[in-house]
ZAMARGU-4260 file (C-alpha; in steps of 0.2 Angstrom, whole numbers, plus 5000, padded with zeros to 4 digits):
<rodrens>
0) 4959/4963/5006 | 4943/4954/5006 | 4938/4940/4994 | 4920/4936/4992 | 4917/4917/4993
5) 4900/4918/4984 | 4888/4928/4975 | 4879/4931/4991 | 4893/4944/4995 | 4895/4938/5013
10) 4910/4949/5017 | 4914/4952/5035 | 4921/4969/5034 | 4917/4982/5020 | 4931/4992/5027
15) 4943/4979/5020 | 4938/4984/5002 | 4952/4986/4990 | 4954/5005/4985 | 4958/5007/4967
20) 4963/5023/4958 | 4952/5022/4943 | 4962/5035/4933 | 4961/5028/4916 | 4954/5041/4904
25) 4954/5041/4886 | 4956/5056/4874 | 4950/5045/4860 | 4937/5031/4857 | 4945/5015/4863
30) 4934/5005/4851 | 4938/5015/4834 | 4951/5027/4840 | 4942/5042/4834 | 4944/5059/4844
35) 4927/5063/4840 | 4919/5059/4857 | 4907/5067/4870 | 4902/5065/4887 | 4884/5057/4891
40) 4884/5059/4910 | 4891/5052/4926 | 4889/5033/4932 | 4881/5032/4948 | 4889/5016/4955
45) 4904/5026/4962 | 4897/5028/4979 | 4890/5011/4981 | 4895/5003/4997 | 4895/4985/4991
50) 4903/4988/4974 | 4911/4972/4968 | 4923/4967/4954 | 4928/4950/4951 | 4922/4943/4968
55) 4931/4957/4977 | 4924/4973/4986 | 4932/4988/4979 | 4931/5007/4982 | 4935/5019/4968
60) 4943/5036/4970 | 4935/5045/4955 | 4918/5046/4948 | 4916/5036/4932 | 4908/5043/4916
65) 4898/5037/4901 | 4905/5044/4884 | 4899/5041/4866 | 4909/5041/4850 | 4903/5051/4836
70) 4910/5041/4823 | 4907/5023/4827 | 4891/5027/4838 | 4898/5016/4852 | 4898/5020/4870
75) 4912/5018/4883 | 4916/5021/4902 | 4929/5034/4907 | 4938/5035/4924 | 4940/5015/4924
80) 4953/5005/4933 | 4969/5000/4924 | 4969/4984/4914 | 4983/4977/4925 | 4972/4979/4940
85) 4958/4971/4931 | 4968/4956/4926 | 4975/4954/4943 | 4957/4954/4951 | 4950/4941/4938
90) 4965/4930/4941 | 4963/4929/4959 | 4944/4929/4959 | 4935/4913/4963 | 4921/4904/4954
95) 4903/4905/4960 | 4899/4894/4974 | 4881/4888/4974 | 4870/4881/4987 | 4869/4863/4987
100) 4851/4863/4990 | 4847/4873/4974 | 4840/4865/4958 | 4857/4866/4948 | 4848/4863/4932
105) 4842/4882/4931 | 4861/4886/4930 | 4864/4876/4914 | 4866/4886/4898 | 4852/4879/4889
110) 4840/4883/4903 | 4847/4901/4907 | 4848/4908/4889 | 4834/4912/4877 | 4829/4900/4863
115) 4836/4912/4850 | 4854/4909/4856 | 4852/4891/4855 | 4844/4892/4838 | 4858/4903/4832
120) 4871/4891/4839 | 4864/4876/4831 | 4861/4884/4814 | 4879/4891/4813 | 4891/4879/4821
125) 4897/4865/4810 | 4895/4848/4817 | 4909/4842/4828 | 4917/4859/4827 | 4933/4864/4838
130) 4926/4879/4848 | 4935/4891/4860 | 4924/4900/4872 | 4933/4916/4879 | 4929/4922/4897
135) 4921/4904/4900 | 4921/4904/4919 | 4917/4887/4924 | 4911/4881/4907 | 4892/4881/4906
140) 4892/4885/4887 | 4906/4873/4885 | 4896/4859/4894 | 4882/4863/4882 | 4893/4862/4867
145) 4902/4846/4872 | 4886/4837/4875 | 4881/4841/4856 | 4897/4833/4850 | 4909/4848/4849
150) 4928/4848/4855 | 4928/4862/4868 | 4942/4874/4874 | 4940/4888/4886 | 4951/4904/4889
155) 4949/4910/4908 | 4959/4921/4919 | 4953/4913/4935 | 4964/4899/4941 | 4950/4892/4951
160) 4938/4891/4936 | 4951/4883/4925 | 4953/4870/4938 | 4935/4866/4936 | 4935/4867/4917
165) 4949/4853/4917 | 4939/4842/4929 | 4925/4843/4916 | 4936/4838/4902 | 4938/4854/4893
170) 4955/4861/4888 | 4959/4877/4897 | 4971/4892/4894 | 4974/4907/4904 | 4978/4919/4889
175) 4980/4920/4870 | 4999/4917/4870 | 4996/4899/4877 | 4985/4894/4862 | 4993/4885/4848
180) 4976/4878/4840 | 4966/4884/4826 | 4946/4884/4829 | 4931/4883/4818 | 4921/4894/4831
185) 4926/4906/4844 | 4912/4912/4856 | 4912/4926/4869 | 4897/4928/4879 | 4895/4942/4892
190) 4913/4947/4888 | 4915/4960/4876 | 4910/4974/4888 | 4925/4969/4899 | 4938/4972/4885
195) 4951/4985/4885 | 4958/4984/4868 | 4943/4980/4857 | 4953/4979/4840 | 4968/4969/4847
200) 4954/4957/4854 | 4945/4955/4836 | 4963/4952/4828 | 4968/4939/4841 | 4951/4930/4837
205) 4953/4932/4819 | 4971/4924/4820 | 4964/4909/4829 | 4951/4905/4817 | 4951/4892/4802
210) 4947/4899/4785 | 4928/4903/4785 | 4928/4901/4804 | 4915/4911/4814 | 4914/4922/4830
215) 4898/4922/4841 | 4897/4937/4853 | 4883/4940/4865 | 4883/4957/4874 | 4872/4971/4880
220) 4863/4981/4866 | 4865/5000/4867 | 4852/5002/4854 | 4839/4994/4865 | 4824/5005/4871
225) 4829/5004/4889 | 4847/5010/4886 | 4841/5024/4875 | 4829/5030/4888 | 4839/5028/4904
230) 4856/5031/4897 | 4868/5032/4913 | 4854/5023/4923 | 4853/5009/4912 | 4856/4993/4923
235) 4870/4987/4911 | 4880/5002/4916 | 4880/4998/4934 | 4895/4986/4935 | 4913/4993/4936
240) 4918/4978/4925 | 4908/4985/4910 | 4919/4997/4901 | 4915/4997/4882 | 4899/4995/4872
245) 4902/4993/4853 | 4889/4997/4841 | 4885/4985/4827 | 4896/4994/4814 | 4911/4993/4826
250) 4913/4974/4824 | 4916/4974/4805 | 4935/4974/4800 | 4945/4970/4785 | 4945/4952/4791
255) 4928/4950/4798 | 4910/4952/4792 | 4894/4952/4802 | 4883/4938/4794 | 4870/4938/4808
260) 4863/4951/4820 | 4849/4947/4832 | 4842/4957/4846 | 4838/4945/4861 | 4831/4945/4879
265) 4844/4942/4893 | 4833/4928/4901 | 4824/4913/4894 | 4807/4919/4900 | 4798/4903/4895
270) 4807/4894/4909 | 4810/4908/4921 | 4809/4902/4940 | 4797/4910/4952 | 4812/4916/4962
275) 4819/4925/4948 | 4803/4933/4944 | 4801/4939/4961 | 4818/4946/4961 | 4814/4956/4945
280) 4798/4963/4953 | 4807/4969/4969 | 4821/4977/4959 | 4808/4985/4947 | 4798/4993/4961
285) 4814/4998/4970 | 4821/5006/4954 | 4836/4996/4955 | 4831/4981/4943 | 4842/4971/4932
290) 4832/4974/4915 | 4814/4974/4909 | 4809/4956/4908 | 4803/4957/4890 | 4814/4970/4883
295) 4827/4964/4870 | 4842/4973/4879 | 4855/4961/4872 | 4861/4956/4855 | 4870/4941/4847
300) 4882/4945/4833 | 4889/4932/4821 | 4905/4937/4812 | 4913/4926/4798 | 4932/4927/4794
305) 4935/4933/4776 | 4946/4920/4767
</rodrens>
């Protein structure tokens, strides 16, 4: 087993990768449970030598595939690792360690995310809200919210990340069962694509909301131009952790209603650094890039709990 100590992926021996049997295959849509599903194609990260999952190098036994649900219009991955393996990797994974010589301000939530996201948060979060951020890592979003007067809570599998959260003054949980609070707002940024039981996740979130509480989700947009054009080659499908890609209609339930839907870019292009721009150009010309700079390949969804 080889634990990666940073995002530089400096593992001494790739032969120490964890071999996983990614044998989870659905005969129905994992998002809406419909059995009207069809294969789009194979996902090509299977043979990647430095494939990572939660800061670990892994090897997969089976070729993953991308499928589509005819009913809810969502996409999802097949031949994925079991949820128990996923939780184990995330629990043992370490937070991102950054070079002390770097300008740390570029990692702040307000500097990394586009203005649309900050605007939506400011417009929809009541003053001095109790906010739970799910999948919060070391709390960049929570830092931003706390600075703006909100009471902050985080749910995070990684023990190392929870230690950082607590040192910053955020209350940290490791799972839903530990939570005895009710919240005005629940956020989940770059998380939905990792969820195994989508409907249970929405139910858990709804149960933790106060009356008229809201959910704010930020994730990849399968209706973007790049996803429709590239399909299985789209950069967002190149991560073994990314397993579901719900359509807009999949979010609405008896308890939750979509009140705002915005297509947004992943990066804040107004404050993009020269280094990240160079990285994009390199990836673009090597045909292994992480998204077109000006394409709205993500969306932010705000849902309100029905009283």
